[in-house]
C-alpha positions in Angstrom: 95.2 116.5 116.6 98.0 119.0 116.7 99.8 116.6 114.4 101.0 117.9 111.0 98.5 120.5 109.9 101.0 123.2 109.4 103.1 121.0 107.1 100.3 120.7 104.5 98.3 123.9 104.7 97.7 127.1 106.6 98.3 127.3 110.3 95.1 127.2 112.3 94.8 127.2 116.1 91.8 127.5 118.4 90.7 126.2 121.7 88.2 123.4 121.2 85.3 123.8 123.5 82.4 121.8 121.9 80.7 119.0 123.9 78.3 116.3 123.0 74.6 117.4 123.2 71.4 115.5 122.4 70.3 115.5 118.8 67.1 114.3 117.1 67.6 111.2 115.0 67.4 111.6 111.3 68.0 109.3 108.3 71.7 108.8 107.8 74.0 106.6 105.7 75.8 104.2 107.9 77.5 100.8 108.0 79.1 98.5 110.5 81.9 96.0 110.8 82.6 93.9 113.8 86.3 92.8 113.9 85.9 89.7 116.1 83.6 88.7 118.9 80.6 91.0 119.3 78.2 91.8 122.0 74.8 93.3 121.2 74.9 95.7 124.1 78.3 96.9 123.1 77.2 97.4 119.5 74.1 99.4 120.7 76.3 101.7 122.8 78.9 102.2 120.1 76.4 102.8 117.3 74.4 105.2 119.3 77.5 107.2 120.3 78.8 107.4 116.8 75.4 108.4 115.4 75.0 111.2 117.9 78.4 112.7 117.0 77.9 112.3 113.3 74.4 113.9 113.3 75.5 116.8 115.6 78.7 117.7 113.8 77.6 117.2 110.2 80.9 115.8 109.0 81.1 114.0 105.7 82.0 110.7 107.4 82.8 109.3 110.8 84.0 105.9 112.0 84.1 104.7 115.6 85.4 101.5 117.1 85.7 99.9 120.5 87.6 97.0 121.9 86.5 95.7 125.3 88.5 92.6 126.4 87.9 90.2 123.5 84.9 92.1 122.1 85.1 94.4 119.1 82.6 96.8 117.6 83.0 99.2 114.6 80.4 101.5 113.1 80.7 104.0 110.2 78.5 106.8 109.1 78.3 109.1 106.0 80.2 108.8 102.8 83.8 107.6 102.9 85.0 109.1 99.6 82.5 111.5 98.2 78.9 111.6 97.1 77.4 108.1 96.6 80.2 106.2 98.3 79.7 103.8 101.1 80.2 104.5 104.8 83.6 103.9 106.3 84.1 100.6 108.1 86.7 98.6 110.0 88.8 98.1 106.8 88.8 101.7 105.7 92.3 103.2 105.4 93.0 106.7 106.8 95.8 109.0 107.7 96.3 108.8 111.5 98.6 111.7 111.7 100.2 112.2 115.2 98.8 108.9 116.5 102.0 107.7 114.7 103.9 109.2 117.7 102.4 106.6 120.0 103.8 103.9 117.8 107.2 105.6 117.9 107.0 105.6 121.7 106.2 101.9 121.7 109.2 101.2 119.4 111.3 103.1 122.0 109.9 100.8 124.7 110.8 97.7 122.8 114.4 98.8 122.2 114.7 99.7 125.9 113.3 96.2 126.9 115.9 94.6 124.5 118.7 96.6 126.2 119.6 98.3 123.0 119.1 101.8 124.4 118.3 103.7 127.6 115.5 106.1 128.1 117.9 108.7 129.6 120.7 108.4 127.1 121.4 111.6 125.1 120.3 111.6 121.4 124.0 112.3 120.6 125.0 108.8 121.7 123.4 107.3 118.6 123.7 110.4 116.5 127.1 111.9 117.5 127.4 114.2 114.6 124.7 116.5 116.2 127.3 117.5 118.8 129.9 118.4 116.2 130.1 122.2 116.2 126.7 122.6 117.9 126.0 126.1 119.2 123.4 125.1 121.8 122.9 122.4 124.4 121.6 119.8 122.0 123.9 117.3 123.8 121.7 117.5 126.8 118.6 116.3 124.9 117.7 112.8 126.1 115.4 110.3 124.4 112.9 110.7 127.2 112.8 114.4 126.6 112.0 113.9 122.9 109.3 111.3 123.5 107.6 113.6 126.2 107.8 116.8 124.1 110.1 118.3 126.6 113.3 118.6 124.6 112.9 122.4 124.0 112.3 122.0 120.3 110.0 124.0 118.1 106.8 122.5 116.7 108.0 122.3 113.1 111.3 122.5 111.2 111.7 126.0 109.7 112.0 125.4 106.0 111.0 126.3 102.5 107.8 124.5 101.5 108.2 121.6 99.1 106.3 121.1 95.8 102.5 121.0 96.0 102.5 117.3 95.3 105.4 116.6 97.7 105.2 119.2 100.5 107.6 117.4 102.9 110.4 117.0 100.4 112.4 119.7 102.2 112.2 117.9 105.5 115.5 116.1 105.4 117.9 114.6 107.9 120.5 117.1 106.9 118.1 120.0 107.3 117.1 118.8 110.8 120.8 118.3 111.8 121.9 121.7 110.6 118.9 123.3 112.4 119.7 121.5 115.7 123.3 122.6 115.5 122.6 126.3 114.9 119.3 127.2 116.5 119.0 127.7 120.3 116.5 125.5 122.2 113.3 127.2 123.3 113.7 125.8 126.8 116.2 123.7 128.7 115.4 120.0 128.1 113.0 118.5 130.7 111.8 121.8 132.0 108.7 122.5 129.8 106.4 120.7 127.4 106.1 122.2 123.9 104.4 120.0 121.4 107.0 119.2 118.7 106.6 117.2 115.5 110.2 117.5 114.6 111.2 116.1 118.0 109.6 112.8 117.1 111.4 112.7 113.7 114.7 113.3 115.6 113.7 110.5 117.9 112.9 108.0 115.1 116.2 108.7 113.4 118.0 108.3 116.7 116.3 105.0 117.3 117.2 103.9 113.7 120.9 104.8 114.3 121.0 103.0 117.7 119.5 99.8 116.2 121.4 100.1 112.9 118.1 99.5 111.0 115.8 101.8 109.1 113.0 103.0 111.3 110.2 101.5 109.2 111.9 98.1 109.7 111.9 98.6 113.5 108.2 99.4 113.5 107.4 96.4 111.4 109.6 94.1 113.4 108.4 95.1 116.8 104.7 96.1 116.2 103.0 95.6 112.9 104.3 92.2 111.9 103.9 90.4 115.3 100.3 91.8 115.6 99.5 91.2 111.9 98.7 94.9 111.4 98.9 94.6 107.6 97.1 97.9 106.9 99.3 100.0 109.2 101.9 101.3 106.7 103.7 104.3 105.5 102.8 103.8 101.8 99.6 102.4 100.4 99.3 99.7 97.8 97.0 100.1 94.8 94.4 98.0 96.6 94.6 99.9 99.8 94.2 103.2 98.0 90.8 102.0 97.0 89.8 101.9 100.6 91.2 105.3 101.6 88.9 107.8 103.4 88.9 111.1 101.6 90.0 114.1 103.8 88.6 117.6 103.5 90.2 121.0 104.3 89.0 123.8 106.5 86.9 125.1 103.5 85.3 121.7 103.0 87.2 121.0 99.8 88.6 117.5 99.2 92.3 117.2 99.9 94.7 115.0 97.8 96.5 112.0 99.2 100.1 113.1 99.1 103.3 111.4 100.2 104.9 112.1 103.6 108.3 111.0 102.6 111.0 109.0 104.5 111.8 111.5 107.3 108.5 112.2 109.2 108.0 108.5 109.9 108.3 109.2 113.7 105.8 112.0 113.9 102.9 111.4 111.5 103.4 109.3 108.4 101.3 106.3 109.1 98.1 105.1 107.6 95.9 102.5 109.4 92.4 101.1 109.7 90.0 100.9 112.7 90.4 97.1 112.8 94.2 97.3 112.9 94.1 100.0 115.6 91.7 98.0 117.7 93.9 95.0 117.5 96.8 97.2 118.5 94.7 98.3 121.5 94.0 94.7 122.3 97.7 94.1 122.8 97.9 97.2 125.0 95.0 96.0 127.1 96.4 92.5 127.6 98.3 93.7 130.6 98.8 90.4 132.3 100.1 88.5 129.3 103.7 87.4 129.6 104.2 88.1 125.9 105.5 91.7 125.5 105.1 92.4 129.2 108.2 94.5 129.7 107.7 96.9 126.7 104.0 97.2 127.6 104.8 98.2 131.2 107.4 100.7 129.9 104.9 102.1 127.4 102.1 102.5 129.9 104.2 104.3 132.5 104.2 108.1 133.1 107.5 109.9 133.0 106.9 113.6 133.2 104.2 115.1 135.5 102.6 118.4 134.7 103.1 119.6 138.3 106.4 121.2 138.5 106.9 122.1 134.8 107.6 125.7 133.8 105.0 125.6 131.1 102.8 123.2 129.0 101.7 124.1 125.5 99.7 122.2 122.9 98.7 119.1 124.9 95.1 119.7 126.2 92.8 119.8 123.1 91.5 116.3 123.6 91.5 116.3 127.4 93.6 117.7 130.2 97.1 116.3 130.2 98.2 115.3 133.7 101.4 113.6 132.7 103.3 112.3 129.7 104.2 108.8 128.8 106.1 107.5 125.7 104.1 109.7 123.3 100.9 109.0 125.2 99.0 111.7 127.0 98.1 110.6 130.5 94.7 111.7 132.0 94.2 110.8 135.7 90.8 109.5 136.8 88.0 112.1 137.1 84.5 111.5 138.3 83.4 108.1 137.0 86.1 108.1 134.2 89.1 105.8 134.8 92.7 106.6 134.1 93.2 107.0 130.3 96.2 107.1 127.9 95.3 108.9 124.7 96.6 110.4 121.5 95.1 112.5 118.8 96.2 113.1 115.2 95.4 115.3 112.2 96.7 115.0 108.7 95.4 115.8 105.2 91.8 116.6 106.2 91.4 113.7 108.7 91.2 114.1 112.5 91.5 110.9 114.6 91.6 110.1 118.3 92.6 106.9 120.2 92.3 106.3 123.9 92.3 103.4 126.3 92.0 102.6 130.0 94.9 100.1 130.5 93.5 98.9 133.9 90.0 98.5 132.7 90.2 96.6 129.4 88.6 99.2 127.1 89.9 101.1 124.1 88.2 103.5 121.7 89.1 104.8 118.2 87.2 107.5 116.4 87.9 109.5 113.2 86.3 112.1 111.0 87.3 113.2 107.5 87.3 117.0 107.7 89.3 119.7 109.4 86.7 120.9 111.9 88.1 121.7 115.4 84.7 121.7 117.1 83.9 118.3 115.6 87.3 117.1 116.7 86.7 118.1 120.2 83.3 116.6 120.2 84.6 113.2 119.1 87.3 113.2 121.7 84.8 114.1 124.5 82.5 111.4 123.2 85.4 108.8 123.2 86.4 109.7 126.8 82.8 109.5 128.0 82.4 106.2 126.2 85.3 104.8 128.1 83.6 106.0 131.3 80.3 104.4 130.3 81.9 101.0 129.5 84.4 101.0 132.4 83.0 103.2 135.2 84.9 103.7 138.4 
């Protein structure tokens, strides 16, 4: 959820402390879509969980989906795009914000599995110009540092805002390169975790340079095309725009759908649907399949433990980070909840959260269409508890 809020509006930060509580049922607008095999018990649990969060948090719309082995269940509540519109469903498009980072981490895993790069290689191996005249230790930043938010980079690229209808226009590769060469790192690489959007854009460009292909082509080749994720894209078609969930700002006002450009593709530019994301989760949960086994193992591993770091900032809003994977936040088992890999995202008035238990065959996606930190925390808590319900230890 700490995705790209500052790139599009005022900076807001708070600690999210809300938890799910019981509410009295009321009449609500809701709909449902099941993406494949269904199970009545699973549907009952998913619908109930989503309805509780929707009623308690009073958001304009909410959609929740679960994949458990080969079973899918998706339910939507409220109004997807303003008064009188239908509830969101499994085919609703939405900005997924920083969940994009988990896709970038998986692209990295595929490139490592294909022996095109190494996790520990410096970013300057594929982007050597960064080292030319650099005034800091940018040459010590490794790919693994970027993907675990431990490269010592700031959250955002300092810049002049772009036009209102194209706010990321001033985020350019040249601007990023000049900044990296001239500004000192906040910490030595690998010593601390500081959530960084620009770090993932640096990573995506480095992967593109290493593979000699534009990053969107890498994403399509390794992930979206093999899994037929036809609605997981950086730019919507006219037909897809008709299915977009309307986001709302902190004041409740609708926010426009604005472009994210060609540079922030690693950190937060993707759109997707609940059905696409659950099918992506299904690939992640198929841990004994020989197809994609090596990149899946690489992508599910943890590379940087919290214990021993100098500091950790910006990682705990959706649950306590115990270790970092390739963009995934690792949460060790607690109580009856199994081990979870999770990622949250927020962009243009939409907060989303995705989490899965790789050893237990369960994944959950949930999204709301308003910037409400309490509601965002509540939905993450609900998703984590739902995993514990469906796959108790």
